[in-house]
N, C-alpha and C positions, 0 to 999 in steps of 0.2 A: 538344499544350499545349492548352489550353483558351484560346479567343480572348479573351472578355471575362467572366471569372468574376465572380461577386458573392459576397462573404462570405469568400472564399479566395482564393488566388493560383494554385491549380493545379500547384504544384510543390513538392518539398521539397527540404532540403540533404543530399546524400549525401556523407559523408566516408569515405575509405578510408585508414585509419591504416598499413594495409601498405605501401601505393604511396605515400602522402603527397599523393594526388591528392584533389581535390573536384569535385563538378558539381552544378547545379542540375537536379533530376531530374523532368520532368512526369508528372503521373498522370492516367489516365482520369476523365473527368467522372463517368462511373458510379461510380467508387470514393467520390466526395463525395455523390452522391445516394443511395447504400446505405448509407454508413458515417460520413457527416459528417466528423469529426475524432477527435482524442484517443483515446480507447480503441477506438473502433471501427475507425477508418483504421488504427492501429496493427495491431489483429488483421489485418485484410486484406493489410498489407504484410509482416507475419511469414509468414502463408501463402505470399506469393510469394519471399521471401528464403530461406527453408528449405523447399522442394517436397518433400524427402524424409523421411520419419521418422527418428528416432534420431539427430540432430546432436547432437554435444556441446555443450552450453550455454556452455563456457568454450573453445570453439573460435573462431578468428578469424571463421569464416563467422556465428555469431550476431550478429545485429544488435543493437544497444542504441539504440531510437528514444524522442526526445523529442518526444512529440505533444500540443500545444495542442488544447483543443477548438475546434470553429468559431465559438463566440462567444469565445474566448478573446481578450482583448486590446481588444474594444468596451467601453465603459462601461456595460456590463450590470452589474447588482449581482452582486458575487461571480465574475464570469466571469475567474478566476486560474486554473484548473485546467490542470494538465499531467499526462497519463499516461506513464508510461515502461513502454514495451512491450518484450518480449524474450522468449527462451525460459528457463523459471526453470531456475537451478542446484540448486534446493531441494527439489524433489519426484521422486516415483518412484512407479509401479504396483506392484500385487503381485506382478503376473506381466505379462511382456512379453518380445519377442523381440528388442528393442533395449536394447544395455547402457546407454546415454545417454538413454532415454526420460524425458522430463518434461513438466509441463504447460506451457502459456503462461504468462508472468508478466506481470501489470500492476500497477502501484504509482502512485496517484493523488496528488499533490502540489499545495500552494497555493503562496503567496507571490507570485513576480514574474517568474519565468523564463519561462513558458509564454507570457503576454503579451509580453514581451520578443522572443520567437522571431517572433511574428506581426509585431511593429513592424519585423524584420530583413528583412520579406519572403519568409518560408516558412511552409508549413502543417507544417513539421515538420523535425525533424533525424534522420539516421539514421546511425548511427556502425556502420563494419565493420571488418573486419580487426584488426590489432595492431601496435602500435607496437614497434621494437626496444627502446626504454627509454622510461622515463617522459616523458609529454608531456601538455601542455594544449592545448586549442584556443580560439583566440579568431577572434570572427565580428563584422565589424562591417559588415552589410548583405552586399554582393557582395564584401567584402575577407576572406576566410579564411585564417588561419595556424595551423601546427601548431609550437609552441614546447617546447624543453627545459624539462620539469618535476623534473630530477633533485634540484634543491637543496630541494625541496617534499616529495619522495616520503618519508614515515615520519611527517610531521606530522600532528597530530590537526586536527580542523576548526576549533577554535576559535582557534588560533595561524594555521592556515592563512588562513583567512577575512581576518585582519587584513594579513597579509603579501602575500597575493595581492591586495588592494585596492591596497596601496602599489606593486606591482609593474605594475598595469595604468595607475595614474596617470588614473584616469577613474572617477568613480563612477557614471557612467551604465551602465556594464555590470552585468547581472544575472548571477549564476554558481551553479553548483552543482558540488558536489567529494565525494571518498570521504575516509576516514580510513583509519587502519591496517586496520582490520576488511577494508575491499575491497582494499587492496593484498595482503593475507595470503590472500586467496581464502576468508574466513569465507562460506558458502553462504547465509548470511542478513544478510549486510552491505547496508546501505543508502545512499543518495544524499541529501546535504544541501544544501539551498539557503536561502537568505536567513535564516542563523543561527538552526538548529534547526527549520526545516520539512524533512519527508523524505518521498523516495521510500522507504517502510519494508519495504514487503513484497516477497515473490518473490525476493530476492536480485539486486537489480539493481545494488547496489553491488559484488559479486561479479564481476559481468558486466564492468563498468566497469574494476575491477582485473585482471581478466585480460587486457583490451586495453592495459595500462600506461597507462590515460586517467586523470590525477590530477584534471582539472576542464576544465570548460567555460564560457565567458564570451560574451555576446552583447548587442548593443545594435543599436538601429535607430529609424527615425523615419517608417516606413510604416504604412500599415493598408488591410486590404481595401476594395473599393468596396462601397456597399451598394446592393442593388436597388431597395427603396421607401422612398426617405428619408423623406418625412413619415408613412407610416405607421409608419416604425421610431421616428422621435421620438414619436410618440403612445404606442406600446407602452412604450418607454424610460420614459417620463413615469408611466404607469400602474404598471409593475415597482416605480419608486422608491417610488412612494406606497404600494405594497403593503408594503414593509417599515417605514415609518414608525409609530412609535409602537406597534406592536404587542406582545404579552407575548412573542413568540416573539423577537424582536429584542432587546427586555429582558433575557430570560434570557440569550440568547447573551452579550450584552456584560457583562452582571453575574458570570456565573459560567463561561462557557466549556463545556467537557465536563466538567469538574471536579464540577458538581452531580450527574452520574449516580454519582459515587463511594458516596456515601451511599444513594441511592435502589437502586441495583443490590445493595448489601448488605442494605438492609432486605427487598428483595423475593425475596433468596435465590440470586440469579443472578449473583454474583460468583465470580470464578475466587480461590478461596482455600485457601491450602496444597496447591499443586498440583493445584486442581480438586477436593480431597476435600471441600472445604465451599462454601458459597454465600453465607455471612455472614461478616462479619469483625467481631469483638468490640470492636477497637479503632478503628473506622472514623471516630471523632469525631477521632482524632488526627491523620489525615493526608487529611481531606474538605476541601470547599469552603470552609466556615468556618476551619478550621484553617490554610488557605492564604491566606485573606484575612487572617487577623492575624498570620501568621508569615513572611509573603513578600512577597505582591503588592504591585506599586507602580503599574505602569501595564498598558494594554492594547496588544495589535498588531492589526493588519487586515492581511489579503493586499489584493492589488490590487481596487481598485474595490467594496469589500465592506463593507457596513453594520453586519455582525455583530460585529466586533473581538473574535472569541472568544478569540485567544491573549492568555494573562498571564505577566507577566515581574517578576522581584523580586529581592531579597536575603533570604537566610536571616538571622533575627535571633537566633534561640538554637538549642540542641540540638547534636548531634555537631560540625555544619560551620557554624558561624556566619560570616557573610560571603560565603556560595557564592553568586553571581549566576547565575540562568538562568530559564528559561521552566517555566511548569507548575505543577503537574501537569496532565495530560490525564488522563481517564479512564483510557484505557489504558495509560499510563505508571504512574500512580500504584497502578493494582490489581497489574500485573505485577512491580513493583519494592518494592510494599507490600506488599497483603494476600496476594499470592500466595506471597511468600516470608515472610511473617509480619512484615515490618518495620513497626514502629509508630512510630517516631521519625521527625517530618515532615522533618529535616533529613538523617537517615540513609537514607531515601528517595530525595530529592531528588540526594544524591551520585551514586549509580549512574545515575539520570535525566542527569544532567549529562556524567557519563563515558561512557554509551552514545552521547549525540549526538557527543561530541568523539571516539570513536573510531570513528564511523560504523556503529554496528550498529543493526540492527533490535531495539528495546526488547521488544518484545511477544515474538518468538521467543528472545531472550536470556533474559528474565523467566522463560519455559515451560521451557528447557533447565535453568536453575540451579534452578528449582523442583523438576524430576525428578531433578535430581542431589541435591537436599537430602533428598527421599524416599528415593531409593536409599542414601543416606548414614544416615538414620534406620534404614533396614531390615537395616543390615550388608553390603549386597552392596558397598559401597566404604568405605575408611576413609581416615583420614589419610595413611596412606603412599600410597595410590592418589591421593589428592588433592594429593600433593606438600606436605604438612605443613598443608594448609587444613582449618579446622575448620568443615565446611559445614554447621553445625546451622542450623535453623530461626530467623530473626531475626537473625543473626549478619551485620552491615552489611558488615563488613571483609571477610569470605569472600565475600561477593557480589562486592565490588569486585575481589577478587584473582581470582575465576573470569572477570569480564569482562575483565580484562586478559589473562589467561592464553588465553581463547578467540579474543581479538583479535589476539594475537601467536602463536597456537599452540604455546602452550608446556604440555608434560605432556597430562593428561587435556583440557587444553582445545584441544587439536589435534583430536581425533575429535570433541569436542564441536563445534568450528566446521563440521563438516560435516553438522550438523543433528541434531534430536531423533530421527529413526528410527535414524540411524546409531550413535549412544551407546547407545540402548536395544538395540539387536541386540549390541552390543559386550559391555554387561553382562550381557544374557541374562536368566535367572532368571526367565522370565514378566514381565519389567518392561513389555512390550506393554500390559498392563492399565492401567497409568497412565502412558504415554508418550503425551501428549495432542496428536496430530495428525491429519489427515486427508491422504492423499497425501504424507505427509512434511512438511507445512506446518502448523506450530504453531497452536493454537486461539488466538484472540484473547481477551480478558479477561472474556468472557460464558460462566458455566456454562450447564449445559442440563439439570441435573437438573430444574428447574420450568420450563423452556422449551423445548420440543419444536421450536417454529418456528426458533428460533436453530439448534438442531440441523440442520434443513433447509437452512438458510442454509450451514452449515460443510460439508455433505457434497455438496451439488450445486455448490459455489462450483467455477469452471472454473480457478482459481489454486491451489486446495487450500483449506482451511479459512479463511472470510473472514466475518467480522461485518458488513461492508458489502454482501455479497451479494445481500441480500433473503431475506425469508421464503416468499415465494410467486413463482410463475412470474410474474405481473403486476410485483411488486415488483421482481424481478431485471431484468426488461425495461426498467423505468422506469429502474433504476440505471445499466443499460449505457447508456442513450441518454443521460441528464445526464451520465455520464463521457465521452461522446462530443461534448456540447455544449461542455463543459468550464466547467461552472456547479458549485459546491460542493453537495453533497448537503445541507449543513445550512441552504441558504438556500431550497431547493425551495419550500416552503411559502409563500414571500413572493411568489411568482409567481403564486399562484392557479393554479386548475384549468389554463387554457389559454394562459396569458401566454407561456410559453418557446415554445411552438409558433408564435405568433404573432410574436415577435422573431425566430424562426429563419427563418419565410417573409418577413419584412420586408428582413431581412439578404441572403439568400441567392438569393431569388425563386423557390423551390422551390413554394411554394404548396400544400402537403401538406395533406391532409384528416386528422382525427384517426385515422382507422385507419390511413393510410400513416405518420404522425408514430409511432404506437404499434408498427408493424410493424419500425421502423428498430431500437429496442431488442432485440426478439424475435430480429432477424437477427444482431445483433452477438453475443448471448448463444450461438447456436447454431453460429455460426461458431467461435465459442472451442472449443465442445464438439467440433466435428467435428476441430479441430486434436488434442485430446486423444484421442479415438478413433484417429486415425491413428498416435498414439505407442504405444497399446496399452492406455489405461485403458478400464475398463468398468465395469458396475453393482456389480462386486465392491469396487472401489475407493470407492464411497460408504458409507463406514462410519464409524460413532464408535468412540471407544475403549470397552472393555469396562467402564470404571469408572463410567459414567453408568447402566449397565443393573443393576448387581451391588451399588454401595456406595451406600446411602440418606445424605442429608445427616443430621448429627448434632446441628448448632446452628441456633439463630433460629427465627423463627417456621414455618419451612418444614421442620423437622425431619422425617425418616422420607421426605422427597420422593425419588423415584427414577424414571428414565425407562423407561418399560414398552416392551419390546422389540417385542411384537405390534403395539402402538398405533403406533408409531413407523414400524414397517413398512409398515403401513397407509397412514399419511399419506404417505411416500415413494412408494407405488405411485400414490396419486391424484397425485401430484406429477408423475410421469412421464405419465401419461394426460392431464393438463392440458397438460402440453408438447407432445402428440403424439410421445412417443418411446415405444418397445417397453416395456412394464412389466417383461419378463423381461430383456430386455439393456442398458436405457438408450439404445438406439440411436434417433435420430430416424426417424421413418417418412417414406417419399419424398414423400409429399402435403406434411406439413410443411415440408419443404425448397423445395420447388417454391413453394409459397405464398411463401416468402422469397426466391424469386429466388436460392437457394445452390446452383448448381449444378457443386459440387466434388467431385472422387472422393478417397476415403479408401483 
């Protein structure tokens, strides 16, 4: 145990659902110095909890970790983030000797849950084992209880959120939970918190469901000590002034991520019709202006965030008038709008609402349904295969039925629940050309015909295709660092060039130089890479679907655009060299790992 740490407690809460026991587990000081918190500390702990390759992601041994960043909970602008870290159930390599090989899984969520973990007196929560029947966990600082959740099992997240609040009889608790998708082990199920904020990617909700864990509730009133309080207040004031009145702050407050809908469509980089196109001709029907006119009423902000990028409202007209929900975000609006060729605004919002209520990753679900719509169009599946569903492009009712079937594993929805790679292999007929995934993890809502940088982000991401990964080695290191600090990526510009490093040093007392600060993100990214290499992933797995090389765009200003295979290969090779990885194997060179202090064997 660390004597008098600053910025953190030096321990996590470990809960074993199999035995019903819990303990405060001390961590080495070195772990914080090298990996901070959040994504970085989670990656380091995953390496410890799963020392051997090939562990089944749905086994009791796979830990589910809720890891706030080292700045989470301090009154730092946007320091709201929590990384949920586990071994992903939703990825697999092309070739491996391990039956259950998969990547590291991490999913970053906002809201208030992560800060409350810090208030409760912990640097993270690690849940292992498996309960014999459905349970939920209640944490009130040192008081930890595992309670029966039988009456809640099967509930959608909307109803559960209301009834769980009544059950706890204390609105000071911050909660996260799964829906039917997680309970039924849909491999891209998500974890919901604060009513529609989600740890959406990497199948964290599936892992939570495999443990018979419906929900976690936490509250507290503590905060770690600050090393240099006067400096901390000075840098905190500078950070707050950095957000005040800027164009970036105004834009986030005005439109959230929805403004990217039209921007991306005009740019030719939107996922349209299962990534066949990059421009959506009906974009004005579902974009930011439409949302403002047809739904939005108020803004929401995560803990201590000046951006308030989340929008909510009530649908005023269309197929589902009266529907109350958040969004659209760029990703949700694209994947359940343009990608499925749905142009009715309320028709798009209905499956967005249902996706959150069922507890399913909307990006992955929209991708899987888009793939099935294309297979249906090509005659590879029919109404009989689909259980009577007419899965043609733009059919809102069909998309809704497929969401239900996937979440409850009915009919073709059962194998679709195992992921895009699984359903493509089942249908066969060369569907891998338009099964849009990397390492089994579906691409997000950004097309790559006109954007090879995003292609690099997708193929090199350690959790499988990820649009938030970063397009360059430097960008990826920076993202891994910010995810470990617990600050929102959307807010990074408000801190200026060096604001976050100054705040980190003032809070923790690390006194890092700029070089040491930058190495921290590189260290986290390389540790994740080592985890994947140990599982059997290699350079062959860093590949994009053939559609982007073979099928040019046919609409919009960027008509005719296509990804050039040789140019992309050169770009990827330069990336490996920049990283200090062998360009023939993608394995990090020993000198690169020594520089980072990663003396781990794979």
